[in-house]
C-alpha positions as CSV (number, residue, x, y, z in Angstrom):
1,M,-36.3,115.9,143.1
2,R,-36.0,118.8,142.0
3,A,-36.5,120.6,145.4
4,L,-33.3,118.5,146.6
5,R,-31.2,119.7,143.6
6,L,-32.3,123.0,144.3
7,F,-31.6,123.0,148.2
8,S,-28.2,120.9,147.4
9,L,-26.8,124.1,145.0
10,V,-28.3,126.6,148.2
11,L,-26.3,124.4,150.6
12,I,-23.1,124.4,148.7
13,A,-23.2,128.2,148.0
14,C,-23.8,128.9,151.5
15,T,-20.7,126.7,152.2
16,V,-18.5,128.3,149.7
17,V,-19.6,131.7,150.6
18,A,-19.2,130.5,154.6
19,C,-15.2,129.4,153.9
20,G,-14.3,132.9,152.4
21,F,-13.8,131.9,149.2
22,Q,-14.1,134.4,146.9
23,L,-12.3,135.2,143.0
24,R,-8.7,137.2,143.3
25,G,-10.3,140.0,141.1
26,A,-8.1,143.1,140.4
27,Y,-5.0,143.9,141.4
28,D,-4.9,146.7,143.4
29,L,-1.6,148.9,143.4
30,P,-0.8,151.5,145.9
31,E,-1.5,155.4,145.1
32,H,2.4,156.2,145.6
33,L,3.5,154.1,142.3
34,S,1.1,155.7,140.0
35,P,1.9,156.5,137.4
36,L,4.2,153.4,136.7
37,Y,6.9,153.4,134.2
38,L,7.7,150.1,132.7
39,D,11.6,150.3,131.1
40,K,10.8,148.8,128.2
41,D,14.5,148.2,127.3
42,S,15.3,146.2,130.1
43,M,12.8,143.1,129.3
44,S,12.0,140.8,126.9
45,L,9.1,142.3,124.7
46,L,6.6,139.4,125.8
47,L,7.3,140.3,129.4
48,Y,6.4,143.8,128.5
49,K,3.6,143.1,126.6
50,E,2.3,140.8,129.6
51,L,2.6,143.4,132.6
52,R,1.9,146.2,130.3
53,S,-1.8,144.6,129.8
54,T,-2.0,142.9,133.2
55,L,-1.4,146.2,134.8
56,K,-4.2,148.3,132.8
57,A,-6.8,145.5,133.3
58,S,-5.9,146.1,136.9
59,G,-6.6,150.0,136.3
60,A,-3.5,151.1,137.1
61,E,-2.2,154.5,135.9
62,L,1.2,153.7,133.1
63,T,3.2,156.6,131.5
64,E,5.4,156.0,128.6
65,D,7.5,159.0,129.9
66,S,10.0,158.1,132.6
67,T,10.7,161.1,133.7
68,I,6.5,162.2,134.7
69,A,6.7,158.7,136.1
70,A,6.2,158.4,139.8
71,S,8.0,155.1,140.2
72,V,10.0,152.5,137.4
73,L,9.8,149.1,137.2
74,K,13.2,147.8,135.8
75,V,14.3,144.1,135.1
76,T,18.0,143.7,135.6
77,Q,17.7,140.3,134.7
78,E,16.0,138.1,132.2
79,Q,16.8,134.4,131.5
80,Q,15.8,131.1,129.9
81,T,17.2,128.1,130.5
82,R,17.1,124.0,130.6
83,D,18.8,121.3,132.1
84,V,18.8,117.9,131.6
85,I,17.1,115.7,134.0
86,S,17.4,111.9,132.9
87,V,18.6,110.2,129.6
88,D,17.5,107.2,127.8
89,T,19.8,103.8,127.3
90,L,21.6,105.6,124.3
91,G,22.4,108.8,126.5
92,R,20.1,110.7,124.8
93,A,18.3,113.7,126.9
94,R,14.4,112.4,127.9
95,E,13.5,115.1,130.3
96,Y,14.3,118.6,130.9
97,R,13.6,121.3,133.3
98,L,13.0,124.2,131.9
99,I,13.9,127.5,134.4
100,Y,12.8,130.8,134.1
101,R,14.8,133.7,136.2
102,L,13.6,137.1,136.4
103,V,15.2,139.8,138.6
104,F,13.2,143.2,139.0
105,S,13.4,146.4,141.3
106,V,10.7,149.1,141.5
107,T,12.2,152.7,142.3
108,A,9.6,155.3,143.4
109,S,10.8,159.1,144.0
110,G,14.4,158.1,143.3
111,E,14.7,155.3,146.1
112,A,14.8,151.6,145.8
113,V,10.9,150.1,147.2
114,I,11.5,146.8,145.8
115,D,15.4,146.3,145.2
116,Q,16.5,143.1,143.3
117,S,13.7,141.1,143.7
118,N,14.2,137.4,142.2
119,I,11.3,135.5,140.9
120,Q,12.6,131.6,140.1
121,L,9.8,129.4,138.3
122,T,10.5,125.7,137.0
123,R,8.7,123.2,134.7
124,N,9.3,119.4,133.7
125,L,9.3,118.7,130.1
126,L,9.4,115.4,128.7
127,F,11.4,115.2,125.4
128,N,9.8,113.2,122.2
129,P,12.5,112.4,119.6
130,E,10.1,111.9,117.2
131,A,8.3,115.2,117.6
132,V,10.9,117.1,117.6
133,L,8.9,120.3,116.2
134,G,5.8,119.7,118.4
135,V,8.2,119.9,121.9
136,A,9.6,122.8,120.6
137,E,6.9,124.7,120.5
138,E,5.5,123.2,123.7
139,T,8.6,124.7,125.2
140,Q,7.9,128.1,123.9
141,N,4.0,127.5,125.1
142,I,5.6,126.8,128.8
143,Y,8.0,129.6,128.6
144,R,5.3,132.1,127.6
145,D,3.4,130.4,130.7
146,M,5.6,130.8,132.9
147,I,6.4,134.6,132.2
148,R,2.6,134.7,132.6
149,D,3.1,133.4,136.4
150,S,5.9,135.7,136.8
151,T,3.9,138.8,136.0
152,G,0.8,138.1,138.3
153,Q,3.9,137.1,141.1
154,I,5.2,140.7,140.2
155,L,2.2,142.2,140.3
156,L,1.5,140.8,144.0
157,R,4.8,142.1,145.4
158,L,3.6,145.7,144.1
159,Q,0.4,145.0,146.0
160,A,2.2,144.1,148.9
161,L,3.8,147.6,149.2
162,Q,0.9,149.0,150.5
């Protein structure tokens, strides 16, 4: 029985390796973008903190001085909105669509490397009128997750510049 478990485990491991699966790992940013300056004034504090920590974890070189930066990441639009998807029989909202929009650009050596790139993420949220405080907290958690997802998309677009 023990030998069968060991054989099954080895077989699964070989299958996973053979199909090319690998963990994402760190983002590798192009050398010509380092050091990167994040324009803190153009984005929300939450997005700035998320971008900064993700870039640092990836080993990217960041600078706080825009004059010595090889590239600058600037957010030109960041917006959180919600739309009503469905209503109950009394006309009250029962379900919302939360939308997070982000437009950013990256300049290196004075020219646009990424010009006005759009990211739009949507999530649905069920509204429970008996748990209004819980729904408000859930809304903030969903927006926080969308900001984290948009950070990953920004880094993937930077990585694609190689």
